[in-house]
ChimeraX commands (.cxc) that place a marker at each C-alpha (Angstrom):
marker #1 position 67.46,72.41,129.76 radius 0.5
marker #1 position 70.91,73.96,129.23 radius 0.5
marker #1 position 72.48,70.89,130.84 radius 0.5
marker #1 position 71.22,68.52,128.14 radius 0.5
marker #1 position 74.08,69.12,125.61 radius 0.5
marker #1 position 76.70,68.78,128.34 radius 0.5
marker #1 position 75.02,65.62,129.62 radius 0.5
marker #1 position 74.86,64.14,126.13 radius 0.5
marker #1 position 78.51,65.00,125.55 radius 0.5
marker #1 position 79.49,63.36,128.84 radius 0.5
marker #1 position 77.50,60.23,128.04 radius 0.5
marker #1 position 78.93,60.13,124.51 radius 0.5
marker #1 position 82.50,60.36,125.81 radius 0.5
marker #1 position 81.82,57.73,128.43 radius 0.5
marker #1 position 80.42,55.30,125.84 radius 0.5
marker #1 position 83.22,55.90,123.33 radius 0.5
marker #1 position 85.50,52.87,123.18 radius 0.5
marker #1 position 88.88,53.22,124.80 radius 0.5
marker #1 position 91.96,52.91,122.60 radius 0.5
marker #1 position 92.88,49.35,121.71 radius 0.5
marker #1 position 95.91,49.39,123.98 radius 0.5
marker #1 position 93.77,50.26,126.98 radius 0.5
marker #1 position 91.48,47.33,126.16 radius 0.5
marker #1 position 94.36,44.88,125.77 radius 0.5
marker #1 position 96.89,45.40,128.56 radius 0.5
marker #1 position 98.65,42.22,127.47 radius 0.5
marker #1 position 99.31,43.79,124.10 radius 0.5
marker #1 position 101.36,46.54,125.70 radius 0.5
marker #1 position 103.31,43.99,127.73 radius 0.5
marker #1 position 104.04,41.88,124.66 radius 0.5
marker #1 position 105.04,44.87,122.53 radius 0.5
marker #1 position 107.34,46.14,125.28 radius 0.5
marker #1 position 109.28,42.88,125.51 radius 0.5
marker #1 position 109.08,41.13,122.15 radius 0.5
marker #1 position 110.45,42.10,118.76 radius 0.5
marker #1 position 107.73,43.95,116.79 radius 0.5
marker #1 position 107.17,41.19,114.21 radius 0.5
marker #1 position 107.04,38.48,116.88 radius 0.5
marker #1 position 104.65,40.54,119.00 radius 0.5
marker #1 position 102.33,40.91,115.99 radius 0.5
marker #1 position 102.39,37.17,115.32 radius 0.5
marker #1 position 101.81,36.27,118.98 radius 0.5
marker #1 position 98.94,38.77,119.18 radius 0.5
marker #1 position 97.26,37.06,116.22 radius 0.5
marker #1 position 97.30,33.79,118.18 radius 0.5
marker #1 position 96.07,35.53,121.35 radius 0.5
marker #1 position 93.22,37.30,119.55 radius 0.5
marker #1 position 92.19,34.12,117.74 radius 0.5
marker #1 position 92.06,32.25,121.04 radius 0.5
marker #1 position 90.04,35.07,122.62 radius 0.5
marker #1 position 87.58,34.97,119.72 radius 0.5
marker #1 position 87.16,31.23,120.34 radius 0.5
marker #1 position 86.37,31.94,123.99 radius 0.5
marker #1 position 89.64,30.43,125.22 radius 0.5
marker #1 position 91.64,31.89,128.10 radius 0.5
marker #1 position 94.60,33.92,126.84 radius 0.5
marker #1 position 96.58,34.60,130.01 radius 0.5
marker #1 position 98.68,31.45,129.55 radius 0.5
marker #1 position 99.49,32.33,125.95 radius 0.5
marker #1 position 100.87,35.70,126.97 radius 0.5
marker #1 position 102.77,34.13,129.85 radius 0.5
marker #1 position 104.27,31.51,127.52 radius 0.5
marker #1 position 105.53,34.21,125.12 radius 0.5
marker #1 position 106.99,36.28,127.93 radius 0.5
marker #1 position 108.62,33.22,129.49 radius 0.5
marker #1 position 110.26,32.43,126.17 radius 0.5
marker #1 position 111.60,35.95,125.94 radius 0.5
marker #1 position 112.90,35.77,129.51 radius 0.5
marker #1 position 114.76,32.58,128.65 radius 0.5
marker #1 position 116.20,34.22,125.52 radius 0.5
marker #1 position 114.50,31.69,123.23 radius 0.5
marker #1 position 114.47,32.42,119.53 radius 0.5
marker #1 position 111.44,33.98,117.89 radius 0.5
marker #1 position 110.49,30.73,116.12 radius 0.5
marker #1 position 110.66,28.76,119.37 radius 0.5
marker #1 position 108.51,31.32,121.18 radius 0.5
marker #1 position 105.88,31.33,118.43 radius 0.5
marker #1 position 105.91,27.53,118.30 radius 0.5
marker #1 position 105.38,27.32,122.08 radius 0.5
marker #1 position 102.50,29.82,121.93 radius 0.5
marker #1 position 100.89,27.89,119.06 radius 0.5
marker #1 position 101.25,24.59,120.94 radius 0.5
marker #1 position 99.68,26.18,124.02 radius 0.5
marker #1 position 96.79,27.53,121.92 radius 0.5
marker #1 position 96.22,24.10,120.36 radius 0.5
marker #1 position 96.28,22.49,123.80 radius 0.5
marker #1 position 93.74,25.03,125.08 radius 0.5
marker #1 position 91.41,24.23,122.17 radius 0.5
marker #1 position 91.84,20.48,122.70 radius 0.5
marker #1 position 91.21,20.89,126.44 radius 0.5
marker #1 position 88.00,22.81,125.73 radius 0.5
marker #1 position 86.97,20.01,123.37 radius 0.5
marker #1 position 87.76,17.29,125.91 radius 0.5
marker #1 position 86.22,19.08,128.89 radius 0.5
marker #1 position 83.19,20.50,127.10 radius 0.5
marker #1 position 82.00,24.00,126.36 radius 0.5
marker #1 position 80.90,24.61,129.96 radius 0.5
marker #1 position 84.45,24.22,131.27 radius 0.5
marker #1 position 85.80,27.20,133.21 radius 0.5
marker #1 position 88.98,29.00,132.21 radius 0.5
marker #1 position 90.97,27.48,135.08 radius 0.5
marker #1 position 89.88,23.99,134.02 radius 0.5
marker #1 position 90.82,24.67,130.41 radius 0.5
marker #1 position 94.24,25.94,131.45 radius 0.5
marker #1 position 94.81,22.93,133.72 radius 0.5
marker #1 position 93.58,20.63,130.96 radius 0.5
marker #1 position 95.96,22.21,128.45 radius 0.5
marker #1 position 98.83,21.71,130.88 radius 0.5
marker #1 position 97.87,18.07,131.30 radius 0.5
marker #1 position 97.68,17.56,127.53 radius 0.5
marker #1 position 101.07,19.19,127.02 radius 0.5
marker #1 position 102.41,16.89,129.73 radius 0.5
marker #1 position 101.27,13.79,127.85 radius 0.5
marker #1 position 97.77,13.11,129.18 radius 0.5
marker #1 position 95.50,11.85,126.36 radius 0.5
marker #1 position 92.57,14.08,125.41 radius 0.5
marker #1 position 90.07,11.28,126.04 radius 0.5
marker #1 position 91.22,11.24,129.68 radius 0.5
marker #1 position 89.90,14.78,130.05 radius 0.5
marker #1 position 86.53,13.70,128.71 radius 0.5
marker #1 position 86.53,10.72,131.08 radius 0.5
marker #1 position 87.23,12.99,134.03 radius 0.5
marker #1 position 84.36,15.27,132.98 radius 0.5
marker #1 position 81.98,12.31,132.74 radius 0.5
marker #1 position 83.09,11.12,136.19 radius 0.5
marker #1 position 82.65,14.58,137.68 radius 0.5
marker #1 position 80.10,16.47,135.57 radius 0.5
marker #1 position 79.45,19.37,137.97 radius 0.5
marker #1 position 82.52,19.81,140.15 radius 0.5
marker #1 position 85.73,21.60,139.31 radius 0.5
marker #1 position 88.39,19.48,137.62 radius 0.5
marker #1 position 91.33,21.80,138.25 radius 0.5
marker #1 position 92.88,19.76,141.08 radius 0.5
marker #1 position 92.25,16.35,139.46 radius 0.5
marker #1 position 93.81,17.61,136.21 radius 0.5
marker #1 position 96.88,18.97,137.97 radius 0.5
marker #1 position 97.32,15.73,139.91 radius 0.5
marker #1 position 96.87,13.68,136.73 radius 0.5
marker #1 position 99.48,15.79,134.93 radius 0.5
marker #1 position 101.88,15.36,137.86 radius 0.5
marker #1 position 101.36,11.58,137.86 radius 0.5
marker #1 position 101.99,11.33,134.13 radius 0.5
marker #1 position 105.10,13.49,134.46 radius 0.5
marker #1 position 106.42,11.34,137.33 radius 0.5
marker #1 position 105.86,8.05,135.51 radius 0.5
marker #1 position 109.05,6.70,133.93 radius 0.5
marker #1 position 108.71,6.20,130.21 radius 0.5
marker #1 position 111.72,4.01,129.62 radius 0.5
marker #1 position 111.26,0.76,127.72 radius 0.5
marker #1 position 112.15,-1.46,130.69 radius 0.5
marker #1 position 109.52,0.15,132.91 radius 0.5
marker #1 position 106.82,0.21,130.26 radius 0.5
marker #1 position 107.07,-3.54,129.62 radius 0.5
marker #1 position 107.07,-4.51,133.29 radius 0.5
marker link #1:1,2 radius 0.2
marker link #1:2,3 radius 0.2
marker link #1:3,4 radius 0.2
marker link #1:4,5 radius 0.2
marker link #1:5,6 radius 0.2
marker link #1:6,7 radius 0.2
marker link #1:7,8 radius 0.2
marker link #1:8,9 radius 0.2
marker link #1:9,10 radius 0.2
marker link #1:10,11 radius 0.2
marker link #1:11,12 radius 0.2
marker link #1:12,13 radius 0.2
marker link #1:13,14 radius 0.2
marker link #1:14,15 radius 0.2
marker link #1:15,16 radius 0.2
marker link #1:16,17 radius 0.2
marker link #1:17,18 radius 0.2
marker link #1:18,19 radius 0.2
marker link #1:19,20 radius 0.2
marker link #1:20,21 radius 0.2
marker link #1:21,22 radius 0.2
marker link #1:22,23 radius 0.2
marker link #1:23,24 radius 0.2
marker link #1:24,25 radius 0.2
marker link #1:25,26 radius 0.2
marker link #1:26,27 radius 0.2
marker link #1:27,28 radius 0.2
marker link #1:28,29 radius 0.2
marker link #1:29,30 radius 0.2
marker link #1:30,31 radius 0.2
marker link #1:31,32 radius 0.2
marker link #1:32,33 radius 0.2
marker link #1:33,34 radius 0.2
marker link #1:34,35 radius 0.2
marker link #1:35,36 radius 0.2
marker link #1:36,37 radius 0.2
marker link #1:37,38 radius 0.2
marker link #1:38,39 radius 0.2
marker link #1:39,40 radius 0.2
marker link #1:40,41 radius 0.2
marker link #1:41,42 radius 0.2
marker link #1:42,43 radius 0.2
marker link #1:43,44 radius 0.2
marker link #1:44,45 radius 0.2
marker link #1:45,46 radius 0.2
marker link #1:46,47 radius 0.2
marker link #1:47,48 radius 0.2
marker link #1:48,49 radius 0.2
marker link #1:49,50 radius 0.2
marker link #1:50,51 radius 0.2
marker link #1:51,52 radius 0.2
marker link #1:52,53 radius 0.2
marker link #1:53,54 radius 0.2
marker link #1:54,55 radius 0.2
marker link #1:55,56 radius 0.2
marker link #1:56,57 radius 0.2
marker link #1:57,58 radius 0.2
marker link #1:58,59 radius 0.2
marker link #1:59,60 radius 0.2
marker link #1:60,61 radius 0.2
marker link #1:61,62 radius 0.2
marker link #1:62,63 radius 0.2
marker link #1:63,64 radius 0.2
marker link #1:64,65 radius 0.2
marker link #1:65,66 radius 0.2
marker link #1:66,67 radius 0.2
marker link #1:67,68 radius 0.2
marker link #1:68,69 radius 0.2
marker link #1:69,70 radius 0.2
marker link #1:70,71 radius 0.2
marker link #1:71,72 radius 0.2
marker link #1:72,73 radius 0.2
marker link #1:73,74 radius 0.2
marker link #1:74,75 radius 0.2
marker link #1:75,76 radius 0.2
marker link #1:76,77 radius 0.2
marker link #1:77,78 radius 0.2
marker link #1:78,79 radius 0.2
marker link #1:79,80 radius 0.2
marker link #1:80,81 radius 0.2
marker link #1:81,82 radius 0.2
marker link #1:82,83 radius 0.2
marker link #1:83,84 radius 0.2
marker link #1:84,85 radius 0.2
marker link #1:85,86 radius 0.2
marker link #1:86,87 radius 0.2
marker link #1:87,88 radius 0.2
marker link #1:88,89 radius 0.2
marker link #1:89,90 radius 0.2
marker link #1:90,91 radius 0.2
marker link #1:91,92 radius 0.2
marker link #1:92,93 radius 0.2
marker link #1:93,94 radius 0.2
marker link #1:94,95 radius 0.2
marker link #1:95,96 radius 0.2
marker link #1:96,97 radius 0.2
marker link #1:97,98 radius 0.2
marker link #1:98,99 radius 0.2
marker link #1:99,100 radius 0.2
marker link #1:100,101 radius 0.2
marker link #1:101,102 radius 0.2
marker link #1:102,103 radius 0.2
marker link #1:103,104 radius 0.2
marker link #1:104,105 radius 0.2
marker link #1:105,106 radius 0.2
marker link #1:106,107 radius 0.2
marker link #1:107,108 radius 0.2
marker link #1:108,109 radius 0.2
marker link #1:109,110 radius 0.2
marker link #1:110,111 radius 0.2
marker link #1:111,112 radius 0.2
marker link #1:112,113 radius 0.2
marker link #1:113,114 radius 0.2
marker link #1:114,115 radius 0.2
marker link #1:115,116 radius 0.2
marker link #1:116,117 radius 0.2
marker link #1:117,118 radius 0.2
marker link #1:118,119 radius 0.2
marker link #1:119,120 radius 0.2
marker link #1:120,121 radius 0.2
marker link #1:121,122 radius 0.2
marker link #1:122,123 radius 0.2
marker link #1:123,124 radius 0.2
marker link #1:124,125 radius 0.2
marker link #1:125,126 radius 0.2
marker link #1:126,127 radius 0.2
marker link #1:127,128 radius 0.2
marker link #1:128,129 radius 0.2
marker link #1:129,130 radius 0.2
marker link #1:130,131 radius 0.2
marker link #1:131,132 radius 0.2
marker link #1:132,133 radius 0.2
marker link #1:133,134 radius 0.2
marker link #1:134,135 radius 0.2
marker link #1:135,136 radius 0.2
marker link #1:136,137 radius 0.2
marker link #1:137,138 radius 0.2
marker link #1:138,139 radius 0.2
marker link #1:139,140 radius 0.2
marker link #1:140,141 radius 0.2
marker link #1:141,142 radius 0.2
marker link #1:142,143 radius 0.2
marker link #1:143,144 radius 0.2
marker link #1:144,145 radius 0.2
marker link #1:145,146 radius 0.2
marker link #1:146,147 radius 0.2
marker link #1:147,148 radius 0.2
marker link #1:148,149 radius 0.2
marker link #1:149,150 radius 0.2
marker link #1:150,151 radius 0.2
marker link #1:151,152 radius 0.2
marker link #1:152,153 radius 0.2
marker link #1:153,154 radius 0.2
view
């Protein structure tokens, strides 16, 4: 019976939540590379997306890419906000059962100019299969299509 307090202590320590930084490895990465105020603002967007059940890896990558390219703080925050909006729109277009990879591919397609209703049409055409490859191909086709006036009227 002398082991009971030690066992309870061990279980209690094991069940105690880890520090916030251990739970959010992306937070440490963002804080290490971004200005403190920008990191705080980006983390608000990342946490909000996580609370909505959206994938956040692309948001963090977008912020870090902006920093690597020496973009200004406003441009980085704008890009992260646009990515978050695209993720939410992709989830809306693809449905709540969409997987993270589909949502990320859908967001990329939307940011590339694919209309949101096209995502819903793809989901209706393929209700059970993965849409990652079709979304990437669609985004590539839209990106490769000339948008000049002469081509659009032909």
